[in-house]
DSSP file (Angstrom, degrees, kcal/mol; ACC not computed):
  #  RESIDUE AA STRUCTURE BP1 BP2  ACC     N-H-->O    O-->H-N    N-H-->O    O-->H-N    TCO  KAPPA ALPHA  PHI   PSI    X-CA   Y-CA   Z-CA
    1    1 A M              0   0    0      0, 0.0     2,-0.5     0, 0.0     0, 0.0   0.000 360.0 360.0 360.0  63.7    0.0    0.0    0.0
    2    2 A N        +     0   0    0      3,-0.0     3,-0.1     2,-0.0     0, 0.0  -0.361 360.0 144.8 -96.6  49.8    2.5    2.6   -1.3
    3    3 A E        -     0   0    0     -2,-0.5     2,-0.0     1,-0.1     0, 0.0  -0.472  62.4 -82.5 -87.1 161.2    0.0    5.2   -2.4
    4    4 A P        -     0   0    0      0, 0.0    -1,-0.1     0, 0.0    53,-0.0  -0.368  35.8-156.3 -60.7 139.9    0.7    9.0   -2.2
    5    5 A Q        +     0   0    0     51,-0.1    53,-0.4    -3,-0.1     2,-0.3   0.324  66.7  70.8-107.2   6.9   -0.1   10.2    1.3
    6    6 A T  S    S-     0   0    0     51,-0.1     2,-0.4    52,-0.1    51,-0.1  -0.906  71.1-136.6-122.2 154.6   -0.7   13.8    0.5
    7    7 A I  E     -A   14   0A   0      7,-0.7     7,-2.6    -2,-0.3     2,-0.5  -0.906  17.4-151.3-109.5 136.9   -3.5   15.4   -1.3
    8    8 A Y  E     +A   13   0A   0     -2,-0.4     2,-0.4     5,-0.2     5,-0.2  -0.882  14.3 180.0-110.7 133.8   -2.6   18.1   -3.8
    9    9 A S  E >  S-A   12   0A   0      3,-2.3     3,-1.0    -2,-0.5    -2,-0.0  -0.919  74.3 -26.6-136.5 110.3   -5.0   21.0   -4.7
   10   10 A F  T 3  S-     0   0    0     -2,-0.4     3,-0.1     1,-0.2    -1,-0.0   0.880 127.6 -45.8  53.7  42.6   -3.9   23.6   -7.2
   11   11 A G  T 3  S+     0   0    0      1,-0.2     2,-0.4     0, 0.0    -1,-0.2   0.558 118.2  95.4  84.4   6.2   -0.2   23.0   -6.5
   12   12 A R  E <  S-A    9   0A   0     -3,-1.0    -3,-2.3     0, 0.0     2,-0.3  -0.980  76.8-106.1-135.2 149.8   -0.3   23.0   -2.8
   13   13 A V  E     -A    8   0A   0     -2,-0.4    -5,-0.2    -5,-0.2    42,-0.1  -0.504  29.2-146.2 -72.7 130.6   -0.4   20.3   -0.1
   14   14 A V  E     -A    7   0A   0     -7,-2.6    -7,-0.7    -2,-0.3    -1,-0.1  -0.825  21.2-119.2 -97.7 125.9   -3.8   20.1    1.6
   15   15 A P        -     0   0    0      0, 0.0    -1,-0.0     0, 0.0    41,-0.0  -0.244  34.6 -99.7 -60.5 153.6   -3.6   19.1    5.3
   16   16 A P        -     0   0    0      0, 0.0     2,-0.2     0, 0.0   -10,-0.0  -0.194  34.8-111.7 -67.8 167.2   -5.3   15.9    6.4
   17   17 A K     >  -     0   0    0      1,-0.1     4,-1.6     0, 0.0     3,-0.4  -0.627  24.7-114.7 -93.0 158.6   -8.7   15.9    8.0
   18   18 A L  H  > S+     0   0    0     -2,-0.2     4,-2.8     1,-0.2     5,-0.2   0.879 117.4  58.7 -62.4 -34.3   -9.1   14.9   11.7
   19   19 A E  H  > S+     0   0    0      1,-0.2     4,-2.3     2,-0.2    -1,-0.2   0.875 103.9  51.4 -59.7 -37.9  -11.1   11.8   10.6
   20   20 A Q  H  > S+     0   0    0     -3,-0.4     4,-1.8     2,-0.2    -1,-0.2   0.871 112.2  46.0 -66.1 -38.1   -8.1   10.6    8.5
   21   21 A I  H  X S+     0   0    0     -4,-1.6     4,-2.8     2,-0.2     5,-0.2   0.900 111.0  51.5 -72.6 -42.5   -5.8   11.0   11.4
   22   22 A I  H  X S+     0   0    0     -4,-2.8     4,-2.3     2,-0.2    -2,-0.2   0.935 110.1  51.0 -59.0 -43.7   -8.3    9.2   13.8
   23   23 A S  H  X S+     0   0    0     -4,-2.3     4,-2.0    -5,-0.2    -1,-0.2   0.936 111.2  47.3 -57.8 -48.6   -8.5    6.4   11.4
   24   24 A F  H  X S+     0   0    0     -4,-1.8     4,-1.1     1,-0.2    -2,-0.2   0.919 112.4  47.8 -57.2 -48.3   -4.8    6.0   11.2
   25   25 A F  H  <>S+     0   0    0     -4,-2.8     5,-2.9     1,-0.2    -1,-0.2   0.831 109.1  54.9 -67.4 -32.4   -4.3    6.1   14.9
   26   26 A N  H ><5S+     0   0    0     -4,-2.3     3,-1.6    -5,-0.2    -1,-0.2   0.891 104.5  54.1 -65.1 -41.6   -7.0    3.5   15.3
   27   27 A E  H 3<5S+     0   0    0     -4,-2.0    -1,-0.2     1,-0.3    -2,-0.2   0.786 109.4  48.9 -62.9 -27.0   -5.2    1.2   12.9
   28   28 A Q  T 3<5S-     0   0    0     -4,-1.1    -1,-0.3    -5,-0.1    -2,-0.2   0.322 118.2-115.2 -94.5   4.9   -2.1    1.6   15.1
   29   29 A A  T < 5 +     0   0    0     -3,-1.6    -3,-0.2     1,-0.2    -2,-0.1   0.851  69.0 141.0  67.0  33.7   -4.2    0.8   18.3
   30   30 A V      < -     0   0    0     -5,-2.9    -1,-0.2    -8,-0.1    -2,-0.1  -0.859  57.0 -98.3-107.7 143.1   -3.7    4.3   19.7
   31   31 A P    >>  -     0   0    0      0, 0.0     4,-1.3     0, 0.0     3,-0.8  -0.195  23.6-121.8 -64.7 153.9   -6.4    6.2   21.5
   32   32 A I  H 3> S+     0   0    0      1,-0.2     4,-2.8     2,-0.2     5,-0.2   0.841 111.4  64.1 -60.7 -33.6   -8.5    8.9   19.7
   33   33 A A  H 3> S+     0   0    0      1,-0.2     4,-2.3     2,-0.2    -1,-0.2   0.868 102.1  49.7 -57.8 -37.5   -7.3   11.5   22.3
   34   34 A E  H <> S+     0   0    0     -3,-0.8     4,-2.2     2,-0.2    -1,-0.2   0.850 109.0  51.9 -70.4 -35.1   -3.7   11.0   21.1
   35   35 A A  H  X S+     0   0    0     -4,-1.3     4,-2.7     2,-0.2    -2,-0.2   0.933 110.3  48.6 -66.4 -46.8   -4.9   11.4   17.4
   36   36 A E  H  X S+     0   0    0     -4,-2.8     4,-3.0     1,-0.2     5,-0.3   0.921 109.8  52.3 -63.3 -40.8   -6.6   14.7   18.4
   37   37 A E  H  X S+     0   0    0     -4,-2.3     4,-1.8    -5,-0.2    -1,-0.2   0.930 111.3  46.8 -60.2 -42.0   -3.5   15.9   20.2
   38   38 A F  H  X S+     0   0    0     -4,-2.2     4,-2.4     2,-0.2     5,-0.3   0.927 113.5  48.5 -61.5 -49.4   -1.4   15.2   17.1
   39   39 A F  H  X S+     0   0    0     -4,-2.7     4,-2.4     1,-0.2    -2,-0.2   0.947 114.8  42.5 -56.4 -54.3   -3.9   16.9   14.8
   40   40 A F  H  X S+     0   0    0     -4,-3.0     4,-1.8     1,-0.2    -1,-0.2   0.789 112.3  56.4 -73.2 -23.6   -4.3   20.1   16.9
   41   41 A Y  H  X S+     0   0    0     -4,-1.8     4,-0.9    -5,-0.3    -1,-0.2   0.967 114.1  36.7 -63.9 -53.7   -0.6   20.3   17.5
   42   42 A Y  H  <>S+     0   0    0     -4,-2.4     5,-3.4     1,-0.2     6,-0.3   0.781 114.5  57.3 -77.1 -23.3    0.4   20.3   13.9
   43   43 A Q  H ><5S+     0   0    0     -4,-2.4     3,-1.7    -5,-0.3    -1,-0.2   0.931 105.4  50.9 -68.1 -40.0   -2.7   22.4   13.0
   44   44 A S  H 3<5S+     0   0    0     -4,-1.8    -1,-0.2     1,-0.3    -2,-0.2   0.744 110.2  50.7 -65.5 -22.2   -1.4   25.1   15.4
   45   45 A M  T ><5S-     0   0    0     -4,-0.9     3,-0.6    -5,-0.1    -1,-0.3   0.299 116.7-117.1 -94.3  11.1    1.9   24.8   13.6
   46   46 A R  T < 5 -     0   0    0     -3,-1.7    -3,-0.2     1,-0.2    -2,-0.1   0.823  68.4 -60.2  54.0  37.3    0.3   25.3   10.3
   47   47 A W  T 3 <S+     0   0    0     -5,-3.4     8,-2.8     1,-0.3     2,-0.3   0.880 108.1 124.4  61.1  40.4    1.4   21.8    9.2
   48   48 A H  B <   -B   54   0B   0     -3,-0.6    -1,-0.3    -6,-0.3    -3,-0.1  -0.916  59.4-120.6-120.7 155.6    5.1   22.6    9.6
   49   49 A N    >   -     0   0    0      4,-2.7     3,-2.5    -2,-0.3     6,-0.0  -0.208  44.2 -81.8 -83.3-178.1    7.6   20.7   11.8
   50   50 A E  T 3  S+     0   0    0      1,-0.3    -1,-0.1     2,-0.1    -2,-0.0   0.760 131.2  54.0 -58.4 -27.3    9.6   22.3   14.7
   51   51 A N  T 3  S-     0   0    0      2,-0.1    -1,-0.3     3,-0.0    -2,-0.0   0.292 121.0-105.5 -94.6  12.0   12.1   23.6   12.2
   52   52 A G  S <  S+     0   0    0     -3,-2.5    -2,-0.1     1,-0.3    -1,-0.0   0.524  74.6 139.4  81.8   3.9    9.5   25.4   10.1
   53   53 A I        -     0   0    0      1,-0.1    -4,-2.7    -5,-0.0    -1,-0.3  -0.657  58.2-112.0 -80.1 131.3    9.6   22.9    7.3
   54   54 A P  B     -B   48   0B   0      0, 0.0     2,-0.7     0, 0.0    -6,-0.3  -0.348  26.5-122.4 -63.3 144.3    6.2   22.0    5.8
   55   55 A I        +     0   0    0     -8,-2.8     3,-0.2     1,-0.2    -7,-0.0  -0.830  34.3 171.8 -91.9 114.1    5.0   18.5    6.4
   56   56 A H  S    S+     0   0    0     -2,-0.7     2,-0.5     1,-0.2    -1,-0.2   0.610  72.9  43.9 -96.8 -15.9    4.4   16.8    3.2
   57   57 A N     >  -     0   0    0      1,-0.1     4,-1.7   -51,-0.1     3,-0.4  -0.834  61.7-178.3-132.0  93.9    3.7   13.4    4.5
   58   58 A W  H  > S+     0   0    0     -2,-0.5     4,-2.6   -53,-0.4     5,-0.2   0.819  81.5  59.2 -65.1 -32.4    1.5   13.4    7.6
   59   59 A K  H  > S+     0   0    0      2,-0.2     4,-2.0     1,-0.2    -1,-0.2   0.877 104.3  50.0 -69.9 -33.5    1.7    9.7    8.1
   60   60 A E  H  > S+     0   0    0     -3,-0.4     4,-2.3     2,-0.2    -1,-0.2   0.928 111.3  49.5 -62.2 -46.5    5.5    9.8    8.5
   61   61 A A  H  X S+     0   0    0     -4,-1.7     4,-2.3     1,-0.2    -2,-0.2   0.890 111.0  50.3 -61.9 -37.2    5.0   12.6   11.0
   62   62 A A  H  X S+     0   0    0     -4,-2.6     4,-2.4     2,-0.2    -1,-0.2   0.855 109.0  51.0 -70.0 -33.5    2.4   10.5   12.8
   63   63 A K  H  X S+     0   0    0     -4,-2.0     4,-2.2     2,-0.2    -2,-0.2   0.900 111.6  47.7 -63.8 -41.4    4.8    7.5   12.9
   64   64 A D  H  X S+     0   0    0     -4,-2.3     4,-2.5     2,-0.2    -2,-0.2   0.925 111.1  52.1 -63.3 -45.9    7.5    9.7   14.3
   65   65 A W  H  X S+     0   0    0     -4,-2.3     4,-1.3     1,-0.2    -2,-0.2   0.916 112.8  44.1 -54.2 -49.7    4.9   11.0   16.9
   66   66 A L  H  X S+     0   0    0     -4,-2.4     4,-1.3     1,-0.2    -1,-0.2   0.873 109.5  56.2 -68.4 -36.6    4.0    7.4   17.9
   67   67 A Y  H  X S+     0   0    0     -4,-2.2     4,-1.0     1,-0.2     3,-0.3   0.900 106.7  50.5 -58.1 -46.4    7.6    6.4   18.1
   68   68 A N  H  < S+     0   0    0     -4,-2.5    -1,-0.2     1,-0.2    -2,-0.2   0.776 102.5  60.6 -69.6 -24.6    8.4    9.2   20.5
   69   69 A L  H  < S+     0   0    0     -4,-1.3    -1,-0.2    -3,-0.2    -2,-0.2   0.879 106.8  46.7 -59.7 -39.3    5.5    8.1   22.7
   70   70 A E  H  <        0   0    0     -4,-1.3    -2,-0.2    -3,-0.3    -1,-0.2   0.697 360.0 360.0 -77.5 -19.9    7.1    4.8   23.2
   71   71 A N     <        0   0    0     -4,-1.0    -1,-0.2    -5,-0.1    -2,-0.2   0.416 360.0 360.0-118.5 360.0   10.5    6.2   23.9
């Protein structure tokens, strides 16, 4: 399942919807509250990482988020 993970609209990356993130976190057996925290954190950052670089692949960012929860 190596499909593109970003949606493009007129040449720009469109952020994921909360429902998409909840679905992804559910697949990983992570509580909805954590999915919401991830979503609202990156939404407040305008979908940029801590270094100001735009997030083009939110699933990779979510995997990093989950990895950091475990460690």
